[in-house]
N, C-alpha and C positions, 0 to 999 in steps of 0.2 A: 250401183245406186247413186242417184244424183242428189247432192245436198245443196240446199239454198241457204246461203250464209245469212240472208236477211231473216229467215224463218227458223234457223237452228240456233239453239243456245250453246255456246262453246263450253267445254268442260273446264272447271276451275283448276288451276295448277296446284300441284301437291307441294306442301311446305318442305323446303330442303334443310331446314335447321330449326332449332328450338328458339323461339323468340323470348327474349328476357322481358320480364314484367317491368314496366317503367313505374317505379313507385313515386308517389308524391312526397315532397319533403315534409318532415315533421314541423308543424307550425306550433311553435312554443312562444307564448307571450305572457302577459300579466295575468290573464284569466285562466291559465293552464292549471288544472287541479293537481294536487300532490297529496301523498300520504306517507306514513311510516310503517307500512304493513309488510314490505318485502323482507325476506329473511335470508340469512347466510350469504349476504353480498359482501365482497371484500374489495378494497382498493389496492391490496398488495398481493395480487395473484402471482407475481414474480418470485415469491418465497418458495414456491414449489420446487424449482430447480435447486435452490439452496438446501432445502430439506432432503432432496434426493441425493445430492452429493454427500452431505454429512452422514446420511444413513448408510449408503453403500460403501463409504470409505471407513466406516467404523469409528466415527468421532465419539460416540458415547462410550465405547470401550476405552478409548484413549483417555478421556477425561476421568472416568471412574478408576482407572489403574494409576494415573499420575497424581491426582489430587489426594492428599492425605488430610481429609476433613472429618473430624469426629463429631461434629454437630449433627444432631438428629433433627431434621426438618419435617414439618407436618403437611404443609400445603402442597409442596412439590419436592421431589428428590433434588439432591445437590446438582446433578447434571442439568436438570431443567431450569434451575435458577441461573446457572452459568449460560446456558443456551438462550434463555429469555433475554438476558442483558446484552449478549452478543448480537442477537437478531434485532433488538431495539436500536442499537448503535448502527447496524447495517441499514435499517429502515430510515434512520435520520433522527431518532429521539434519543439524544445522548445524555439527557438529564433524568435522574431517577424520578423526579416529580412529573415528568412528561409521560411516564408509563401509564398514567391513568387514561390517556387518550387511546391506548391499545388494550384496555382492560377486557373488552368484549369483542376484539377483532377476531372474526371466525378463523382466518387463516393462521394467525399466530397461536391462538388457543388450541386449534386443531393440531398444530405441530407439537405443542407442549403437552397435549392430552389433558387439558383442564377446561372446565366450563367458563372460568373467568380468572384473569390474572389477580394475584394478591395485591393489596394496596402498596403504596410507596414505602411506608414504614417497614413493611416486611422485607422488601428488597434491601432497604438501608440496613436493617439489623443483620441480614444475612451477609452483606458485604462487610459490615463492621466486625463480624465474627471470624473472618478469614485471617489466618496468620500471614506473616510476611513471606514465608516460603511458598505461598500459593502463586506469587508472581513468577518466580522461576519455574514452577511446575507448569503453569500455563504456557510459558515460553517453550518448554520441552514438548508440550502437546503440539504446538505449531511446527516444531522441527519434525516430529514424526508424521504429522499430516502432510508436510511438504514432500517427504519421501514417498508417501502413498500417491499424492497428486502427480508427482513427476512420473511415477511408474504407470499409473492409469492413463495419464494424458500423453504418454510417450515423449517426455521431455528428455532428450539425450544430449545434454550440455556437459562436455568435459572441461570446458573453461568458462569461468564466470568472472564478472567484475563486481567488486564490492565497494560501494560508496558510503563513507562514514561522515556523519555531520552531527552537529548539535543544534538545538532550537531553544528559544526563550519563551517561557510561559509566564507572563506577568501575573502576579498574585495581588488581589485586592482585599485580602483578609489577613488572618493570622494563621496561615497554614504552616504546619510543621515542616521544617527544612527550607523555608523561604530565606533567601539571602539577597543582599544588595551586591550585584555583580554586573557583568556585561549585559546591558539592556539598552540598545540604541534607541528604541522607540519610546520607552518610558524610563528615562534616566533617573536613578535614585530610588526606584521602586523595587520591592522584593520580587523574586522570580524563582522558578525552577529552570534547570538546564538539562533536559533529557538528552541522552545520546542514542542515536539510531544508526543502523546500517541497513542498506538495501541492496538487493541483487539487481544490477542494472539491466540485465537481459530480460528478466521476467517481471521487474518492478516489485518483487516481493519484499516484505519486511523480514530481514534475516535475524536480527537480534537487537536488543536495546533495553533500556531501563530508565526509570525515573530517577533524577538526581536533584540535589539541592542547587541553589543558585550560584555556587562557587564554580570556578573553572576546573575542569577535570585534570587531575594530576597524572603522572606517568603510570602509577599503579592501576588506577581506574581504567586508563586507556588499554593497558595490557590485558586486564581482566575482560574488558569488553571484546577485544579482538579474539581472545580465547573462546568466548561464548559464540562469536560469529563462526569460528572454525568448526565448533561442534554442531552448529545448526545447518551447515552445508550438506547436501546429499552425498552419499558415499561415492557416487560415480564421478564427482568433480575431482579432477586431478591437478588443475592449474588455476590459480587465483590471481587476479590483478586488482590492486587496491588503490583507491584515491581518497585523499583527505586534505582538509584545509589547514591553515596555520594553527588552529586550536589544538591539533594533535602533534605538533612539532616537538618531539622529544626523543631521547635515546631509547626509552622503554618501548615506544611505538616501533622504531626501526628494528630493535632487537626482536620484538614479537613478530614482525613481518618476516625477517630473515630466518627466524627459528622455524617457521612453517614453510619456508621457501616460497613465500609470496613475492610477486613483483609489485612494487609500489611506486607511486609518485605523490609527493606531499609538498605543500607550500611551506617555505622556510619563514621563520619569524625574525623580525628585525633585532639585531644585536650590534653593538659597536664594533666587535671584531669582524662580523660579516660585512658591515658597511665598508670597513677598511679593506677587506679582501676584494670587494666589488670595485672600489676605486683604483686598486692596483692591478686589476685584471686587464687582459688584452681583449678589446672589443672589436667586433666587425659588423658589417651591415647585416640586416636581417630581412631579406626580401620576401620570405615565405611566411612571416608572421606580421602582426599588426604593430610590432615594436620598431624602433629606429635601429637598435643595435642589439647584439646578442653575444654571449660568451658562455663557456663552461669550464669548470675547474674542479679539482679534488680539494676538499676542505674538511677538517676535523673540528667541529665545535667544541667548546669547553665542556668537559664532563662526558664526552662520547669516547667510546673505546676504539674507534677506528675512523679513518677518513672515508667520506662518501662522495658520490658524484653530485655536483650542484650545477644547475642550469639557471641562467639569468637573462632577463630581458630588461632593457631600459628605454624609457620614453623621454624625449627631450621636452621640457616645459616651454610653453610659449613665452616670449620675452616679457609680456605684461604681467605674467603670473610668477616670475622667478622670485620676487621679493615678498609675495603674499603668503600669509600663513594659513594653511589648511589643516584640518584635523586628520590624524593618521587613520588610514583605512585598514580594514581587516586583512586584506591580502596584498595590497600595494602600499609601500612606504616610500617616503620622499626624502630627497636631499635638496640642497639649494638649487641645483640645475637639472636634476633628473628624477624621474619616478621609476622605481625598480620593482621587478616581479621575479622572485627567486623560487626555485623548486629543488628539492632533494629527491633522488631516485636511485634505484638499482636496475632500472630498465636500460636496455641497449637500444640504440637507434638514434636518428637525427633529432636535433633539438626541436625543430618545427613540428615533427610528427608527435613527439611526446607532449608538447604544449597543446596541440589539437586534441590529443587523447584526454588530457586533464580537463580541458574546457567542457567536455561532455558530462562532467560531474555536475554541472548546473541542473541537470534533470532531477537529481536527488533533492534539491531544494523544493522543486514542485511537488515531489512525492510527500515531503514533510508538510508542506502547506496543505495538501489534500488530507493527510492524516489529522492535522490540527483542526481544520475547518469542517471537514465532511464526516470523518469517522468519530469525532468527539474526543480527540486526545486532550484538548485543553479544558474539557468539562470536568474538572476535578470535583468529586462529589462531597468532599468533607475536608475538614482541617486536620484530619488524622493522616499520618504518613502511610500507614499500611493500607488504608482504603484507597488512597490515591495511587499507590504503587501497583495494587492489584487491578484497579480500573485501567491503568495504562496498558496492561497486557490484554485486557478484554477489548479495549478500543482497537488495538493493533490486530487482534484476531478478526474483528469485523472488517478491518481494512484488507487483510489477506484473503477473506472470502471472495472479494471482488477480483483479486488477481488470480485466484485458482479457477474461478468460473471462466475467466478469459482464456486460460490455457486449454480448457475443454472446448471453448467456442471458437477457437482460431481456425483459419483456413489450413487445410492439410498441406498444401504445397508451399506455404510461406516460410521464409527463413526468419531467424530470430532478429536479424537486423531490420527487417521490414515490418515486423509486428508492432503495431501501434498500441499505445496504452489508452484504454477507455477509463476515464476518471469515475469515481464513485457517484458523483452527481449525474453524469451522463448515463451511467448504468441504471441508476434509479429511474430516470425518465424513460429509458428504452425498454428495460426488462423487469423492473420491480413494480412501478406504479401502473399495474395492469388490472383493470376492472374484471372481476370474475364472480361467478356464482357457485357456491358449494352445494351440491345436491346429495341426497341420500335416498337410495331405493333398494329394497330387497337385501338389506344388510351391507350394501356397497356404498362407498363414499367417493364422489368424483368432483372435478372442477371443470366448469364450462367457461370458455373465454369468448369474447366477441369475435364475429367474423370480419369485423373492420380493423382488427389489430394489425398494424403495419409490419411488425416484426415477427409474425407468426411462423415464417419460414425458418428464421434463425432460432426462434424459441423451440420449434419442433426438433430441429437438428441438435440443439443442446440437450433436450430431454432424452432423445434417442441415445446419445452418447453416454449420458449419466446413468441411464438405466442398464447399460451394458457393462457397467463397472462391476466386476465380480472378483472376489479374492480366491485364488487357487492355492495349491500346496507350495508354490514357489513365489507367492506374492500376488500383486494385482497385475493382471494382464492388460496390455495397452488397448484402448478402445479406438485409437486413431492409428491407421496403418503406417503413416509417414511420420517418422520421428522429427522433433524440433531440434535443429542443429544450427550452429553458427555458420 
């Protein structure tokens, strides 16, 4: 058969793939109509992983077993009151009067199983009714939650580093316990000085408490370190501790050595210590930022034995030798030199130990995150009991972020390479997610946008959290590769 190309129509080619529809951009302007008829829309779709983690780890059971509250509540059970305030801090509303903005938030009310949150006065009266022992009970709840999180997230750390520090909360009213003490930014004003300890590897809040504005004494420091020891998981066998000069006392050294912890701590300026430094044999320090270094055994007054002291000294520029400068918190000066002194029971070279202590600066960033983002400084009342209980509620909200990161980590990563995502960044990436809550045939679900950039990480986190199951021997790990140093 002869075909004439001019008279024969060629067959059209078959499509080899599905062509995507090119959508026109949404044109939104001043004349765009709007209404308020949409239902069950939420801006906090990221609360679903939080609720999943708390439910599968048995958080409600821990709260109901630990808290000894005899008050009979009507609107919600005690557990839901605690959970509501914790989630409000986690979302970013750290003031009780700000809870009215979440009164009809469908995600939060769905987690709390209520149609609408009670007013501010109801939360305030509930918080005021709690006795002072609730603060320590909430801290114990966090200890038991840490055990379960480490088991389920396969955190296998045998050695941890504990960083202890204090912070200053300036008070602008007549709060109970306010004292005029160390307050460099607002000198002469009353303040609180809470004491906190963090686990450096996981950035978790280990233990702490609200304190008055006075400097902590040896007894308080020893009691705090005892609480930190109780809050560490049972699998931890070795602890390294770091602290600044505010904890320089024999009671702290005794508490460290009683538990066989290895510690390094900044020494405080005394006349005897300065005389010891001036009589020491100094040598060049090429591996540190100081000019010279030395180490010696020294027994401060009131101590039961001599300890190893490490010292660095920095030569002052000629023009500043006669100038008077205020004493710093960790560095203290003499007419010709500025000294930096540590006391430790660690073995090793001086430069390596100084480098190890310098990593403690990360704890100050964690305290700043707790103060500004978790609502630690938002003291709700002038009553001491309310503020002390709120302290643990805010730190529980801070720990929620750390626990979610342990579940959301990469499996092959080591603890040294694991980066910390602050609470502000976590809110932007995983919490402030627009979603719609639907109900059909007795089932309730949550629908997210297909444009969500972090849907891969979100899906991975939800898959891991839903696999958390408690067996006869505890919680089985949902990640096959353990987190080790």
